[in-house]
ZADRENVEX-365988 format. One record per residue: x, y, z of N, C-alpha, C, O in turn; residue in one letter. Coordinates in nm, 2 decimals. Layout:
N
X,Y,Z,X,Y,Z,X,Y,Z,X,Y,Z,A
...
***
This chain:
200
0.19,-2.41,2.90,0.13,-2.30,2.98,0.01,-2.24,2.90,0.02,-2.22,2.78,M
-0.10,-2.23,2.97,-0.22,-2.18,2.90,-0.23,-2.03,2.91,-0.22,-1.97,3.02,E
-0.25,-1.96,2.80,-0.26,-1.82,2.80,-0.41,-1.78,2.78,-0.46,-1.78,2.67,F
-0.47,-1.75,2.90,-0.61,-1.71,2.90,-0.61,-1.57,2.84,-0.51,-1.50,2.82,T
-0.74,-1.52,2.81,-0.75,-1.39,2.75,-0.70,-1.28,2.85,-0.63,-1.19,2.81,H
-0.73,-1.30,2.98,-0.68,-1.21,3.08,-0.53,-1.20,3.09,-0.47,-1.09,3.09,K
-0.47,-1.31,3.08,-0.32,-1.32,3.09,-0.26,-1.26,2.96,-0.16,-1.18,2.96,R
-0.32,-1.28,2.85,-0.28,-1.23,2.72,-0.29,-1.08,2.72,-0.20,-1.01,2.67,T
-0.40,-1.02,2.77,-0.42,-0.88,2.78,-0.31,-0.82,2.87,-0.26,-0.71,2.84,V
-0.29,-0.88,2.98,-0.19,-0.84,3.08,-0.05,-0.82,3.01,0.02,-0.72,3.03,H
-0.01,-0.93,2.95,0.12,-0.93,2.88,0.13,-0.82,2.77,0.23,-0.75,2.76,I
0.02,-0.81,2.69,0.02,-0.71,2.59,0.03,-0.57,2.65,0.10,-0.48,2.59,T
-0.03,-0.54,2.76,-0.03,-0.41,2.82,0.12,-0.38,2.86,0.16,-0.27,2.85,S
0.19,-0.48,2.92,0.32,-0.45,2.96,0.42,-0.44,2.85,0.52,-0.37,2.86,Y
0.39,-0.51,2.74,0.47,-0.49,2.62,0.46,-0.35,2.56,0.56,-0.28,2.52,L
0.33,-0.30,2.56,0.31,-0.16,2.51,0.38,-0.06,2.61,0.43,0.04,2.56,L
0.37,-0.09,2.73,0.44,0.00,2.83,0.59,0.01,2.81,0.65,0.11,2.81,L
0.65,-0.11,2.79,0.79,-0.12,2.77,0.83,-0.05,2.64,0.93,0.02,2.63,A
0.75,-0.06,2.53,0.78,0.01,2.41,0.77,0.16,2.42,0.85,0.23,2.36,L
0.67,0.21,2.50,0.66,0.35,2.52,0.78,0.40,2.59,0.83,0.51,2.56,A
0.83,0.33,2.68,0.95,0.37,2.76,1.07,0.37,2.67,1.15,0.47,2.67,V
1.09,0.27,2.59,1.21,0.26,2.50,1.21,0.38,2.40,1.31,0.44,2.37,T
1.09,0.41,2.35,1.08,0.51,2.25,1.10,0.65,2.31,1.16,0.74,2.25,Q
1.05,0.67,2.43,1.07,0.79,2.50,1.22,0.81,2.54,1.27,0.92,2.53,A
1.28,0.70,2.58,1.43,0.71,2.61,1.51,0.74,2.49,1.60,0.82,2.49,L
1.48,0.68,2.37,1.55,0.72,2.25,1.53,0.86,2.21,1.63,0.93,2.18,Y
1.41,0.92,2.23,1.38,1.06,2.20,1.46,1.15,2.29,1.52,1.25,2.24,T
1.46,1.12,2.42,1.54,1.20,2.52,1.69,1.20,2.48,1.75,1.31,2.49,I
1.74,1.08,2.46,1.89,1.08,2.43,1.92,1.15,2.30,2.02,1.22,2.29,L
1.83,1.15,2.20,1.85,1.22,2.08,1.84,1.37,2.10,1.92,1.45,2.04,H
1.75,1.42,2.18,1.73,1.56,2.21,1.85,1.62,2.28,1.90,1.73,2.25,I
1.91,1.54,2.38,2.02,1.59,2.46,2.15,1.56,2.38,2.26,1.59,2.44,V
2.14,1.51,2.26,2.26,1.49,2.17,2.36,1.39,2.24,2.48,1.41,2.22,E
2.30,1.29,2.30,2.39,1.18,2.35,2.39,1.07,2.24,2.29,1.05,2.17,V
2.51,1.01,2.23,2.52,0.91,2.12,2.42,0.79,2.15,2.44,0.72,2.25,D
2.33,0.78,2.07,2.22,0.68,2.09,2.27,0.54,2.04,2.31,0.52,1.93,V
2.26,0.44,2.13,2.29,0.30,2.09,2.18,0.24,2.01,2.10,0.16,2.06,P
2.17,0.28,1.88,2.06,0.24,1.80,2.04,0.09,1.78,1.93,0.04,1.79,R
2.15,0.02,1.76,2.14,-0.13,1.75,2.07,-0.19,1.87,1.98,-0.27,1.86,Q
2.11,-0.14,1.99,2.05,-0.20,2.11,1.91,-0.16,2.13,1.82,-0.24,2.15,L
1.88,-0.03,2.12,1.74,0.02,2.14,1.65,-0.03,2.03,1.54,-0.07,2.06,L
1.69,-0.01,1.90,1.60,-0.05,1.79,1.59,-0.20,1.79,1.48,-0.26,1.75,W
1.70,-0.27,1.82,1.69,-0.42,1.83,1.59,-0.46,1.93,1.52,-0.56,1.91,G
1.60,-0.40,2.05,1.51,-0.43,2.16,1.36,-0.40,2.12,1.27,-0.48,2.14,L
1.34,-0.29,2.05,1.21,-0.26,2.00,1.16,-0.36,1.90,1.04,-0.41,1.90,E
1.25,-0.40,1.81,1.21,-0.50,1.71,1.17,-0.63,1.78,1.07,-0.70,1.74,G
1.24,-0.67,1.88,1.21,-0.79,1.96,1.07,-0.78,2.02,0.99,-0.87,2.02,F
1.05,-0.66,2.09,0.93,-0.64,2.17,0.81,-0.64,2.07,0.70,-0.69,2.10,L
0.82,-0.57,1.96,0.71,-0.56,1.86,0.68,-0.70,1.80,0.56,-0.73,1.78,F
0.78,-0.78,1.78,0.76,-0.92,1.73,0.67,-1.00,1.83,0.58,-1.06,1.79,T
0.71,-0.99,1.96,0.63,-1.06,2.06,0.49,-1.00,2.07,0.39,-1.07,2.09,I
0.48,-0.87,2.06,0.35,-0.80,2.07,0.26,-0.84,1.96,0.14,-0.86,1.98,L
0.31,-0.87,1.84,0.23,-0.92,1.73,0.16,-1.05,1.77,0.04,-1.06,1.74,T
0.23,-1.14,1.84,0.17,-1.27,1.87,0.06,-1.25,1.98,-0.05,-1.30,1.97,A
0.09,-1.17,2.09,0.00,-1.16,2.20,-0.12,-1.07,2.16,-0.23,-1.10,2.20,F
-0.10,-0.96,2.09,-0.22,-0.88,2.04,-0.30,-0.96,1.95,-0.43,-0.95,1.95,A
-0.24,-1.04,1.86,-0.32,-1.13,1.77,-0.40,-1.23,1.84,-0.51,-1.26,1.81,G
-0.34,-1.29,1.95,-0.41,-1.38,2.03,-0.53,-1.32,2.10,-0.64,-1.37,2.11,A
-0.50,-1.20,2.16,-0.61,-1.13,2.23,-0.72,-1.09,2.13,-0.84,-1.10,2.17,A
-0.69,-1.07,2.01,-0.79,-1.03,1.91,-0.89,-1.15,1.88,-1.01,-1.13,1.88,M
-0.83,-1.27,1.87,-0.92,-1.39,1.85,-0.99,-1.44,1.98,-1.09,-1.51,1.97,V
-0.93,-1.41,2.09,-0.99,-1.45,2.22,-1.10,-1.36,2.26,-1.19,-1.40,2.33,Q
-1.09,-1.23,2.23,-1.18,-1.13,2.28,-1.32,-1.14,2.23,-1.35,-1.19,2.12,A
-1.42,-1.11,2.32,-1.56,-1.11,2.28,-1.60,-0.97,2.23,-1.70,-0.96,2.15,K
-1.52,-0.87,2.26,-1.55,-0.74,2.21,-1.42,-0.67,2.17,-1.31,-0.71,2.20,N
-1.44,-0.55,2.10,-1.33,-0.47,2.07,-1.22,-0.53,1.98,-1.10,-0.50,1.99,Y
-1.26,-0.63,1.89,-1.17,-0.69,1.80,-1.09,-0.59,1.72,-0.98,-0.61,1.68,Q
-1.16,-0.48,1.68,-1.10,-0.38,1.59,-0.98,-0.31,1.66,-0.88,-0.29,1.60,L
-1.00,-0.29,1.79,-0.89,-0.23,1.87,-0.77,-0.33,1.88,-0.65,-0.28,1.86,G
-0.80,-0.45,1.90,-0.69,-0.55,1.91,-0.62,-0.57,1.77,-0.50,-0.58,1.76,W
-0.70,-0.56,1.67,-0.65,-0.57,1.53,-0.55,-0.45,1.50,-0.45,-0.47,1.44,S
-0.59,-0.33,1.55,-0.51,-0.22,1.53,-0.37,-0.23,1.60,-0.27,-0.20,1.55,A
-0.38,-0.29,1.72,-0.25,-0.31,1.80,-0.16,-0.41,1.73,-0.04,-0.39,1.71,I
-0.23,-0.52,1.69,-0.15,-0.63,1.62,-0.08,-0.58,1.49,0.03,-0.61,1.47,A
-0.16,-0.51,1.41,-0.10,-0.47,1.28,-0.01,-0.36,1.29,0.08,-0.34,1.21,F
-0.02,-0.27,1.40,0.08,-0.17,1.42,0.21,-0.24,1.46,0.32,-0.19,1.43,S
0.20,-0.35,1.54,0.32,-0.42,1.57,0.39,-0.47,1.45,0.52,-0.47,1.44,A
0.32,-0.53,1.36,0.38,-0.58,1.23,0.44,-0.47,1.16,0.56,-0.49,1.11,V
0.38,-0.36,1.14,0.44,-0.25,1.07,0.56,-0.20,1.14,0.66,-0.16,1.07,L
0.56,-0.19,1.27,0.68,-0.15,1.34,0.80,-0.24,1.33,0.91,-0.20,1.33,N
0.77,-0.37,1.32,0.88,-0.47,1.29,0.95,-0.44,1.16,1.07,-0.44,1.15,V
0.86,-0.41,1.06,0.92,-0.38,0.93,0.99,-0.25,0.93,1.10,-0.24,0.88,V
0.94,-0.14,1.00,1.00,-0.01,1.01,1.14,-0.02,1.08,1.24,0.04,1.04,Q
1.14,-0.09,1.19,1.27,-0.11,1.27,1.37,-0.19,1.19,1.49,-0.16,1.19,V
1.32,-0.29,1.11,1.41,-0.37,1.03,1.48,-0.29,0.92,1.60,-0.30,0.89,S
1.40,-0.20,0.86,1.46,-0.11,0.76,1.56,-0.02,0.82,1.67,0.00,0.76,I
1.53,0.04,0.94,1.63,0.13,1.00,1.76,0.05,1.04,1.87,0.11,1.02,G
1.75,-0.07,1.09,1.87,-0.14,1.13,1.95,-0.19,1.02,2.07,-0.20,1.03,L
1.88,-0.24,0.91,1.96,-0.30,0.80,1.99,-0.22,0.68,2.09,-0.25,0.61,T
1.91,-0.11,0.66,1.93,-0.03,0.53,1.98,0.11,0.55,2.05,0.16,0.46,L
1.96,0.17,0.67,2.00,0.31,0.68,2.15,0.32,0.67,2.20,0.41,0.59,F
2.23,0.24,0.74,2.37,0.24,0.73,2.43,0.22,0.59,2.51,0.31,0.55,G
2.40,0.11,0.53,2.45,0.09,0.39,2.42,0.20,0.29,2.50,0.24,0.21,P
2.29,0.24,0.29,2.26,0.35,0.20,2.32,0.48,0.23,2.36,0.55,0.13,F
2.34,0.51,0.35,2.41,0.63,0.39,2.56,0.63,0.35,2.61,0.73,0.30,R
2.62,0.51,0.37,2.76,0.50,0.33,2.77,0.51,0.17,2.86,0.57,0.12,E
2.68,0.44,0.10,2.69,0.44,-0.04,2.67,0.58,-0.10,2.73,0.62,-0.19,A
2.57,0.66,-0.03,2.54,0.79,-0.08,2.66,0.89,-0.05,2.68,0.98,-0.13,A
2.74,0.86,0.05,2.86,0.94,0.08,2.97,0.92,-0.02,3.06,1.00,-0.04,S
2.97,0.80,-0.09,3.07,0.77,-0.19,3.02,0.81,-0.33,3.10,0.83,-0.42,Q
2.89,0.81,-0.35,2.83,0.84,-0.48,2.71,0.93,-0.46,2.61,0.89,-0.41,L
2.73,1.06,-0.50,2.62,1.15,-0.48,2.49,1.12,-0.54,2.38,1.15,-0.49,D
2.50,1.04,-0.65,2.37,1.01,-0.73,2.28,0.92,-0.64,2.16,0.91,-0.67,A
2.34,0.85,-0.54,2.26,0.76,-0.46,2.19,0.83,-0.34,2.11,0.77,-0.27,L
2.22,0.96,-0.33,2.16,1.04,-0.23,2.00,1.04,-0.22,1.95,1.01,-0.12,G
1.94,1.06,-0.34,1.79,1.05,-0.34,1.74,0.91,-0.30,1.63,0.90,-0.24,P
1.81,0.81,-0.34,1.77,0.67,-0.31,1.78,0.65,-0.16,1.69,0.59,-0.10,L
1.89,0.70,-0.10,1.90,0.69,0.05,1.79,0.76,0.12,1.74,0.72,0.22,A
1.76,0.88,0.07,1.65,0.96,0.12,1.52,0.89,0.11,1.43,0.90,0.19,G
1.50,0.82,0.00,1.38,0.74,-0.03,1.36,0.63,0.08,1.25,0.60,0.12,G
1.47,0.56,0.11,1.46,0.46,0.21,1.42,0.51,0.35,1.34,0.45,0.42,V
1.47,0.63,0.38,1.44,0.69,0.51,1.29,0.74,0.50,1.22,0.72,0.60,V
1.24,0.79,0.39,1.11,0.83,0.37,1.01,0.71,0.39,0.90,0.72,0.45,A
1.05,0.60,0.33,0.97,0.48,0.34,0.96,0.43,0.48,0.85,0.40,0.53,L
1.07,0.44,0.56,1.06,0.40,0.70,0.97,0.49,0.78,0.90,0.44,0.86,S
0.97,0.62,0.75,0.89,0.71,0.82,0.74,0.69,0.78,0.65,0.71,0.87,F
0.71,0.66,0.66,0.58,0.64,0.62,0.52,0.52,0.70,0.40,0.52,0.74,M
0.60,0.41,0.71,0.55,0.30,0.79,0.54,0.33,0.94,0.44,0.29,1.00,I
0.63,0.41,0.99,0.63,0.46,1.12,0.50,0.54,1.15,0.43,0.51,1.25,Y
0.46,0.63,1.06,0.34,0.71,1.08,0.21,0.62,1.08,0.12,0.64,1.15,Y
0.21,0.52,0.99,0.10,0.43,0.98,0.08,0.35,1.11,-0.03,0.33,1.15,A
0.19,0.30,1.16,0.19,0.23,1.28,0.14,0.31,1.40,0.06,0.27,1.48,A
0.19,0.44,1.41,0.14,0.53,1.51,-0.01,0.56,1.50,-0.08,0.58,1.60,K
-0.05,0.58,1.37,-0.19,0.60,1.35,-0.28,0.49,1.41,-0.38,0.51,1.47,L
-0.23,0.36,1.38,-0.31,0.25,1.43,-0.31,0.24,1.58,-0.41,0.21,1.64,L
-0.20,0.28,1.64,-0.19,0.28,1.79,-0.28,0.39,1.85,-0.35,0.37,1.95,L
-0.29,0.50,1.78,-0.38,0.61,1.82,-0.53,0.56,1.80,-0.61,0.59,1.89,G
-0.56,0.48,1.70,-0.69,0.43,1.68,-0.73,0.33,1.79,-0.84,0.34,1.84,F
-0.63,0.25,1.83,-0.65,0.15,1.94,-0.68,0.23,2.07,-0.76,0.19,2.15,A
-0.60,0.34,2.09,-0.62,0.42,2.21,-0.75,0.48,2.21,-0.82,0.49,2.32,A
-0.80,0.53,2.10,-0.93,0.58,2.09,-1.04,0.48,2.13,-1.13,0.51,2.20,F
-1.03,0.36,2.07,-1.13,0.26,2.10,-1.13,0.21,2.24,-1.24,0.21,2.31,I
-1.01,0.18,2.30,-1.01,0.13,2.43,-1.03,0.25,2.53,-1.07,0.22,2.65,F
-1.00,0.37,2.49,-1.03,0.48,2.58,-1.18,0.50,2.60,-1.22,0.52,2.71,G
-1.25,0.49,2.49,-1.40,0.49,2.50,-1.45,0.38,2.58,-1.55,0.39,2.66,F
-1.39,0.26,2.56,-1.44,0.14,2.64,-1.41,0.17,2.79,-1.50,0.13,2.87,A
-1.30,0.23,2.82,-1.27,0.26,2.96,-1.37,0.36,3.02,-1.41,0.35,3.13,K
-1.41,0.46,2.94,-1.51,0.56,2.98,-1.64,0.49,3.01,-1.71,0.52,3.11,M
-1.68,0.40,2.92,-1.80,0.32,2.94,-1.80,0.24,3.06,-1.91,0.21,3.12,A
-1.68,0.20,3.10,-1.67,0.11,3.22,-1.66,0.20,3.35,-1.64,0.14,3.46,G
-1.66,0.33,3.34,-1.66,0.41,3.46,-1.53,0.49,3.48,-1.52,0.58,3.56,G
-1.43,0.46,3.40,-1.30,0.53,3.42,-1.29,0.65,3.32,-1.22,0.65,3.22,G
-1.37,0.75,3.36,-1.39,0.86,3.27,-1.26,0.95,3.25,-1.23,0.99,3.14,K
-1.18,0.96,3.36,-1.06,1.04,3.35,-0.95,0.98,3.26,-0.91,1.04,3.16,A
-0.91,0.86,3.29,-0.81,0.79,3.21,-0.87,0.75,3.07,-0.80,0.77,2.97,L
-0.99,0.71,3.06,-1.05,0.67,2.94,-1.06,0.80,2.84,-1.03,0.79,2.73,G
-1.11,0.91,2.90,-1.13,1.03,2.82,-0.99,1.08,2.77,-0.98,1.12,2.65,G
-0.89,1.08,2.86,-0.76,1.13,2.81,-0.70,1.04,2.71,-0.64,1.09,2.61,L
-0.72,0.91,2.73,-0.66,0.81,2.63,-0.73,0.83,2.49,-0.66,0.83,2.39,T
-0.86,0.84,2.49,-0.94,0.86,2.37,-0.90,0.99,2.30,-0.88,0.99,2.18,A
-0.88,1.10,2.38,-0.84,1.23,2.32,-0.71,1.22,2.26,-0.69,1.27,2.14,L
-0.61,1.17,2.33,-0.47,1.16,2.28,-0.47,1.06,2.16,-0.39,1.09,2.06,V
-0.55,0.96,2.16,-0.56,0.87,2.04,-0.61,0.94,1.92,-0.56,0.92,1.81,G
-0.71,1.03,1.93,-0.76,1.11,1.82,-0.65,1.20,1.77,-0.63,1.21,1.65,V
-0.58,1.27,1.86,-0.47,1.36,1.82,-0.36,1.28,1.74,-0.31,1.32,1.64,V
-0.32,1.16,1.79,-0.22,1.08,1.73,-0.27,1.03,1.59,-0.19,1.03,1.49,A
-0.40,1.00,1.58,-0.45,0.96,1.45,-0.44,1.07,1.35,-0.39,1.05,1.24,M
-0.49,1.19,1.38,-0.49,1.30,1.29,-0.35,1.35,1.26,-0.32,1.38,1.14,F
-0.26,1.35,1.36,-0.13,1.40,1.33,-0.05,1.31,1.24,0.02,1.36,1.15,A
-0.06,1.18,1.26,0.01,1.09,1.17,-0.06,1.08,1.04,0.01,1.05,0.93,N
-0.19,1.09,1.03,-0.26,1.09,0.90,-0.22,1.21,0.82,-0.20,1.20,0.69,A
-0.20,1.33,0.88,-0.15,1.45,0.81,-0.02,1.42,0.74,0.00,1.46,0.62,I
0.08,1.36,0.81,0.21,1.33,0.76,0.21,1.22,0.65,0.29,1.22,0.56,L
0.11,1.13,0.66,0.10,1.03,0.56,0.05,1.09,0.43,0.10,1.06,0.32,I
-0.05,1.18,0.44,-0.11,1.24,0.33,-0.03,1.34,0.26,-0.01,1.35,0.14,V
0.03,1.43,0.35,0.11,1.55,0.29,0.26,1.53,0.30,0.33,1.61,0.24,F
0.31,1.42,0.36,0.45,1.40,0.36,0.52,1.46,0.48,0.46,1.53,0.56,G
0.65,1.42,0.50,0.72,1.46,0.61,0.75,1.61,0.62,0.78,1.66,0.73,R
0.74,1.68,0.51,0.76,1.82,0.50,0.64,1.90,0.51,0.63,2.02,0.47,D
0.53,1.84,0.56,0.40,1.90,0.58,0.41,2.01,0.69,0.52,2.03,0.75,A
0.30,2.08,0.71,0.30,2.19,0.80,0.31,2.15,0.95,0.33,2.23,1.04,F
0.30,2.02,0.97,0.30,1.96,1.11,0.44,1.90,1.13,0.48,1.81,1.06,L
0.50,1.94,1.24,0.63,1.87,1.27,0.62,1.72,1.30,0.52,1.68,1.36,P
0.72,1.65,1.25,0.72,1.50,1.27,0.71,1.47,1.41,0.66,1.36,1.45,S
0.78,1.55,1.50,0.79,1.52,1.64,0.65,1.51,1.71,0.63,1.44,1.80,A
0.55,1.59,1.65,0.42,1.60,1.71,0.35,1.46,1.68,0.28,1.41,1.77,V
0.37,1.41,1.56,0.31,1.28,1.53,0.37,1.17,1.61,0.29,1.09,1.66,A
0.50,1.17,1.61,0.57,1.06,1.69,0.54,1.07,1.84,0.51,0.97,1.90,G
0.55,1.19,1.89,0.52,1.21,2.04,0.38,1.18,2.08,0.36,1.11,2.18,G
0.28,1.22,2.00,0.15,1.18,2.03,0.12,1.03,2.02,0.04,0.98,2.10,S
0.19,0.97,1.93,0.18,0.83,1.92,0.24,0.75,2.03,0.18,0.65,2.08,G
0.35,0.80,2.08,0.41,0.74,2.20,0.32,0.76,2.33,0.31,0.67,2.40,V
0.27,0.88,2.34,0.18,0.91,2.46,0.05,0.82,2.45,0.00,0.77,2.55,L
0.00,0.81,2.33,-0.12,0.72,2.31,-0.09,0.58,2.35,-0.17,0.51,2.41,A
0.03,0.53,2.31,0.08,0.40,2.35,0.08,0.38,2.50,0.04,0.28,2.55,T
0.14,0.48,2.56,0.15,0.47,2.71,0.01,0.47,2.78,-0.01,0.38,2.86,L
-0.08,0.56,2.73,-0.21,0.56,2.79,-0.29,0.44,2.76,-0.37,0.39,2.84,L
-0.27,0.38,2.64,-0.34,0.26,2.60,-0.29,0.15,2.69,-0.37,0.07,2.74,L
-0.16,0.14,2.72,-0.11,0.04,2.81,-0.17,0.05,2.95,-0.21,-0.05,3.01,A
-0.18,0.17,3.00,-0.24,0.19,3.13,-0.39,0.16,3.13,-0.44,0.10,3.23,L
-0.46,0.18,3.03,-0.60,0.14,3.02,-0.62,-0.01,3.02,-0.70,-0.06,3.10,C
-0.54,-0.08,2.95,-0.54,-0.22,2.94,-0.50,-0.28,3.08,-0.56,-0.38,3.12,L
-0.40,-0.23,3.14,-0.35,-0.28,3.27,-0.46,-0.26,3.38,-0.48,-0.35,3.45,T
-0.52,-0.14,3.38,-0.62,-0.12,3.48,-0.74,-0.20,3.46,-0.81,-0.25,3.56,S
-0.78,-0.23,3.33,-0.89,-0.32,3.30,-0.86,-0.46,3.36,-0.95,-0.53,3.41,D
-0.74,-0.51,3.34,-0.70,-0.64,3.39,-0.71,-0.64,3.54,-0.76,-0.74,3.60,V
-0.67,-0.54,3.61,-0.67,-0.53,3.76,-0.82,-0.53,3.80,-0.85,-0.60,3.90,R
-0.90,-0.46,3.73,-1.04,-0.45,3.77,-1.11,-0.59,3.75,-1.20,-0.63,3.83,E
-1.08,-0.66,3.64,-1.14,-0.79,3.62,-1.09,-0.89,3.73,-1.17,-0.98,3.76,D
-0.97,-0.87,3.78,-0.92,-0.96,3.88,-0.99,-0.94,4.01,-0.96,-1.02,4.11,S
***
């Protein structure tokens, strides 16, 4: 099967949309204090991010323009695979070890902090991609969707940059960084989907 640039962009947009939905679902379940099936949701995210790496990377080398935006999507996917892998494989063992030996508490906290650092970096890159493709959409005539996508992308970039620079205990709540990153991902997916439809 031949994956043309148009088909690659189409698949990438649907992968981003699926990831925005899974992350929103996880957040909602966490807020309403429902037992979250982490293995299922995080495992699904890990799978989707892995596939996204391939398709966004292919789009990057196929594209005539906006390679920087495609690079941001591809490398955010790589970072997210690492972040999800840490959560699935290390959170449990370190938490259990820390419950048996108090001295391991800081180390367990360090693993969580590492995971969040990677999470913020990935969200920053997705915000950057939303900013780039949002402006591209505006230039193509889609001022409403493009403008909103670019604006949310900037918010996601700055919010996640603040937490990278100043740490999770900074003056900005972590939920703002994560939420703006998820919204940027959703709008980015809609921008890419609409571009494919217009090209068709």
